[in-house]
N, C-alpha and C positions, 0 to 999 in steps of 0.2 A: 377894305380888303380882308378876306377871310384867310388867315394863315394858320395852319395846323402846326403842332409841335409833337414830336414823338421820336422813338428810336430804341436801339438796343446796344448797350456798350459793355464790352469786356475785352480783356487782353488774355489770350489763351496760349500757354506753352504746350506744344505737342510733345515735349520731352518730360512733362510732369505727369505722374500717374493719377493725380487728382482729376475728378470729373465734376464739372460745374452743373448743379441741378437748380430747379426752380427756387428752392429755398435759399440759394446763395444770392439771388437777385433781390434788389430793392425795387419794387414795382410801384410807380405812382401814376395817378390818373386825376382828372378833374382839377379842382382848386389846388390840390397838393402838387400836381405837376406844374401848373402855372406859377406856383409859389417858389419853385426852384430858381426862377430867373428874375432878376431885378428889372429887366427891361419890359416885362409884361405888365408892370404896375402903372397906374395913372401917374402922369408927370415924368415918365421915363423918356419923353421926347417924341415918341410916335404912337403912343397908346390910343390917341383919339382917332387916328386914321386906320387902325388895325383892329379887327376882331380876332383875338387869339383863340384858337380852337384846340383844347388839350385832347390828345389821343391817349397813348400809353407810352411810358418810358420805363425801361428796365436796365439797371446798372448793377454790376457785381464786382467785388474785389477780383483782381486778376487771379487766374488759376489754370487748371487743366481745361481741355476741350469741353464744350457745352454738350450735354447729353441731347440726343436728337429730339426726344419728346419735349424737352424743355424749350429748345429752339422753336419747334413747331407750335407749341402752345403760345409763346410770346408773339411769334410772327402772325399766327392766326388772329390773335386779338388786335394787333396793330392794323392788319388789313381790314378786319371787320369794322373797326372804329373809323378808318378812312372812308369806307363805303357808306357808313351810316351818318357821316358828318355832313353830307350834302356837298354842293359845289364848293371847291376850295381853289383859291388862287395860288397858294404855295404851301410848302412844308419846310420848317426848320428841322432838319434831320440830325438829331443829336446822337452821334455814334462814336466808336473808338477807332476801328479800322483794323484791329488785329484779333478779331474773333475767329476761333476755330470751332467747328461743330463736327461731332463724330459722324463720319460717313459723307461729309461734304468737302469739296474744294472751294475756296474763295467764298466763304460764308456771307461776307458783306455784299458781294455781287449777287448772290442768290436772293438775299433779302431785298436789295435795292431793285432788282428786276420785278419782284412781286409788288413792291411799294409803287413803282412807276405804273404798273398795269392797273393797280387799284385806283390811283389818282387820276389816271387818264393822261393823254398827251399834252395837254395845255398848261397844267399847273407847273410851277417852277419848284425845283427841289434845291435847297441850299444846305450842304452838309458841313457840320462842325466836327473836326476830327483831332485826334492825338497825332503828333508828328511821328510817333512810333507805329503808326498804322501802315498798311500796304494799299497801294492804289493800282489795281490792274486796269487795263483798258476796258474790259467787260464791265467793271464797276463804274469807272468814270463816265462811260458812254451814257449811262442812265441819269446822270446828275447834270444840273445846270450851273451851279456854283459850288465850289468846295474849297475849304480853307482849313488850316491846321495851326496848332500852337506854334509860337515862335520862340518859346523859352523852354529850356530843360535844365533844372526842374520846372514843372509846368505852372509857374506863378501866374500865367496869363490864360489859364483854362477857361475861366468865366468870360474873360475879354474875348476869347476866340468864339465862344457861342454867341455873344452879343454882336460880334463882327459879322458872323454868318446871318444873323437875323437882320441887321441893318443893311447889309448888301442886298438881301432878298427884298426887303421893303422898298429900298431905293430903286431896284430893278423894276419891280411891279409898278411903282409910282411913275417911273419915266416912260413906261409903255414901249421900251426898246426891244422887249422880247428876249430870247435866249442869246447870251454872249457866246463867243468862241472860247474853246478851251484848248490850249496847246499843251499836250501831254507827252511826257517822255520818262521812261524808266532809266535808271543808272545802275549798271551791274556792280553794285557795292552793297554789302550787308554787314553792318556794324552793330555791336551791342550799344544800348543807350548810354552806358557808362563811358563810352569813347566819343560821344557826340554831344556832350553838355555844352550849352551856349555860354557857360561861364568862361570857357576856354576857346582859344583858336584851334582849328580854323572855323569851327561851327559859329563862334561869336560873330565873325565878319560875314560869313556866308548867310546866316539868318538875318544879320543886320542889314543886308541889302534889300530885303523883301519890302520894307515900307517904302523905300525910294522907287522900286519897280512899280509898286501899287499906285504911287502918286503920278505916274506918267499919264499923259493925256491919251486916252484910248485903252487904258488898262483898268480892270476892275479889281483884281486880286492876284497875289502871287504866293505860292506855298511850296515848301519842300518837305518831303516825308523821308525819314531815315529808314523806314521799314521796320519789321519786327523779326528779330534774329532767332527767336526760339520757336518758330513754326517752321514746317518743312513743306512748303508749297512753292510753285513756280512764281507766284506773285510777290514773294518775299524778297524785296530789294528796295533801294531808294527810288524816289520818284519826284518829279517836278511838274507842277501844273500852273500855268499862267493864264488867267481868264481875262478876256477883254473884247472890245468892239473892233479893234484894229487887228486883224488876223496876222498881218506880217510882223507887227510889233510884238504881239504875243508870242509868235514862233521864235523871233529873234531873242527875246528875253528868256524864254524857256531854254533855248539852246545855250545861252550864255551861262545861266545858273547851273545847268546840267554839266557843262564842260568844266566849270569851276569846281563842282563837287568831285568830278572824276580826277581833276588835276591835283587836288589836295588829299586824295583818299589815303595816302600813306602818312599824312601829317596828323591824323586823328590819334589822340593818345587818351589813356585813361584819365578820368577826372581827378584822380589823386594818386599818390604813390601806392604801389601794389606789392604783394608778396603772397606766399602760401600761408596757410593758417598758422603754422608754428613760427614762421619768420615774423609775421605781424604781431603775434602774441609776445614774442621775445622782445621786439622793439618797443612795444607798448609798456611792458614791465620795466624796461630799462630807462624809458623816457621820464623826465621830470614833469612833463605836461600832464595836467589833470583837469577835467577828465579826458582821457585819451579814448577816442572812438574807433571801433573797427567795424567795417561792413562785412557781414557774412553774405556775400553777394550771390553765391550760387543757389541759395535757398530763399531768395527774396520773394515774399508773397505778393508784393505790389508790382512784380514783373511777371508773375505767373508761377513762381515756385510753390512747392507743397507747404512749406513753412513748418514741417514736422521733423526735420533732420536734427539729430543730436550730435552731429559731427563736431561742431565748434565747441559744444559743451565738453566733449571728451578731450579735445585738444587743450582747453583751458585748464581742466583738472589734471592734465598730464604735466603741467608746469609746476615745479616744486613751490615757487613763491606763492602761486595762487592756491594750490592745494593746502598749503600750510596756513594761509590767511595773512601772510606778511604783505600781500598785495590783494586788493579787493576788486571784484568785477561783477557787473550786472549784465545778464544775458537774457533779454526778452526776445521773442516769446515763442517757445516751442509748442506746437499744437498737439495736445494729447488729452482728450476728454476723460479717459480712464484714470490717468494720473491725477488730474484735477479733482475728480470725484474722491480718490483715495486721500488726497490732502484735506478736503473738506470734511471727510469722515474722521480723520485723525484730529483735526482742529489746530488752531494757531498755537505754536510753541511745542507741538508734539513731534517726536521723531518719525520719520517715514523712510521706507525703502520701496522705490518704485522703478519700473522700467519706463524710460522716457523716450518718446519719439519713435520714428520708423514705422508707424502704422499705415499711413497713406503711401509712403514710399517703399514699403516692404518689397524686397526682391529686386530692387533697382541697382544694387551694388553694395560693396562693403561700407561705403559712407552712409548707407541707410540703416545700418544696424542700430537697434535701440541701445540706450545707455542705462546701465544699472546704477541708479542714483540713491545714495544714502545720505540723508541730511535732516534738517529741521524745518518745519513749516514756519516761515517768518511773516507771511502776509496772506490774507485771503480777501478776494475782491469779488463782489457780486454787483453787476450793473443795476440790479433792482434797488440797491442801496449804495449809491456811489459815495466815495470818500469826499471830504471837503476839497474843493478845488478841481474836481473832475466833473466837468459840466455835462449835463444831459444834452442830447442832440448831436453829439459827436458820433458820426456813423461808425468809425472804426472802434471807438470805445464801447458804445452801446451794443454794437453788433457782434462783439467778440465773446459774449457769454461770460461765464465765471473765469477767474484766473487765480492761480496760487503761486506764491514765491517760496522756493525751497533753497536753503543755504547749506552749502557743503564747503568747509574750509573758508576760503575768501570769496567763493563764487556763489552768487545768488542768481538762480535761474527762474524766469517767469514762465509758467505753464498756462496754456489757454485752452478753453473748450472748443473754440472755433478759430479758424485761420484769421489773423488780423495783423495790421501793421502797428509799429510803434514809431510814429513820425513827429509827434508833438509832446510837449511836457505833460499835457493832460492824459495822453495815452498810457503813461506809466502809473496812473492812479496814485496810491499812497506812497510809492517808492520815489525817492529823489535821485535821479541819475547822476546829478552833479556831486553827490556824496560818495561816489565810488571812484576808484582810481581808473578803471577801464570799463567802458560800456560797449558791448558787442551786440549789434542790432542786425536783424535780417533785412538788409536793404542794399541798394547799390550806391549811387551818389546820394549824399546826405540831403535830406529835405531842409528847408530854411531854418527851422528851429533847432534841429540837430547840428546843422552847420555852424550856427551861432554859439551853440553850447560847447562845441569841441575845442579844446585847447590845441589839439592836434588829431590827426586821424589817418587811417590806412584802409585801403580797399583790399580785403582778403579775397583771393581768387580761389574760392572754395567750390567743391563739387555740388551738383544739384540740377534741378530741372531748368534753371536759368544760368547755367555755367557761363562765365564770361569768356572762357576759352572755347570758342565755337567749334573748333576742330575736334574736341573731345566728345561732342554730342552725337555725331553720326548722322548728319543730314544725308538724305538719299534722293529727295524729290525736288530740291531747288534747281532752278535753271542754271546751267553752267555754260561758259565760265563765269565766275563770280568772285570778286575780291572780298575777303582775303583768302578764299579757298584755293584759288587758281592763279596766284599772282605771278608765278614764274612763266615767262613767255606769253603773257596775256597781251594780245594786241589791243590797241585803242579801239573802243567800241564805236558804233555808229550812234550818235546822240542826236539825230535829227528828230525833232518833235513831230507828233501827229496832231492834226487839227481836228478836233471833235466838234 
């Protein structure tokens, strides 16, 4: 069997002023593309019966909408490589599901229609997706198999891709052709931080999927939360149950959708919440060390700009932190000009720089830059990583240079490029456990941060991925939609459509 691999993956907040360009994407082809996946290697279980055909794959850190010329460039290469690959039996379609493109509605549907036309009607397409993606009917119509992560945080991301590949190979080997897909959307749109599978009701809801998948006549079952920080009709939860028994697929999809609707008011934030000042005050007063705070509204791994200095200002407004009686580490505000000034000054030198607010300028008072006076306490260049900071970490190597500046008890990490701080290695030479408080631009804590935290709070801060969806100003989502229209909202028709 000749099975191609390719796709384009990004999560795009339409409330973020950042624009994603070609340089923001990591583009792989050929052996590098095949090397992304363990299951393409000899001995992976089905390598002998499959010829894997690498096309092109582009993935970027979440951010603002993709510039149209960037999307067109990647799309054109993908379509060209499909046509040049010769006859293909199938495609493992590695995407995200929450891509927004300037000037387009439902970008994944647009891309998938073009991919289907290039592949022809007979090849099977198996999509591996993030559960925070959106699944419109237009999009699902052009696919044969589609599955999504079952864990949030996404500790099963690579398992999901392998499941998509194995389902495709099994389908082609069986000769059964296209399965049925029972598709239904659920008029609920929640931020990911309210749908973590660490907690109920998401834990039990997603926990059902493996049992549904195991039923005779069912191929796969998936639930999508949807992406809350885009403003399109497709933005809502969805359920797809794939199978050879159409009646069973419809029944299971209806059951999962109904359960999602029934528990919609039971979803809660993954951790205790508060505004910035409340969270900071509670962290200062707590004996737990290190105490972590999520600066959730400017989380770059959800699509935030990553350049807001709002939390920095609130930290230094607290007397204990400003005086140094309590210490805090706050990575990482994107500001290439401030980083350059720190490198010019050198380690140990005093600096006065305006920090943040360049990408987000003009989006509100929370986006104002902060005038920071302090001392350069660390400089990091990925061309010469510090001991213990491994090469090959995409976030670490892709973030460019960084500089740490200390003012009072607060050390802020400034970065040349937008980047996450999810693992110990991401902090480079700084030891986060040595500080009383660590304030990270993130939503729910990724596993290493979760293990590190003696306690933590989710700060409901402003930004392009504000957890308070009603503050963002959605205009184009299909209404009624929970939680925007909860009062007087009649129970929706959750009858699945068979595709």
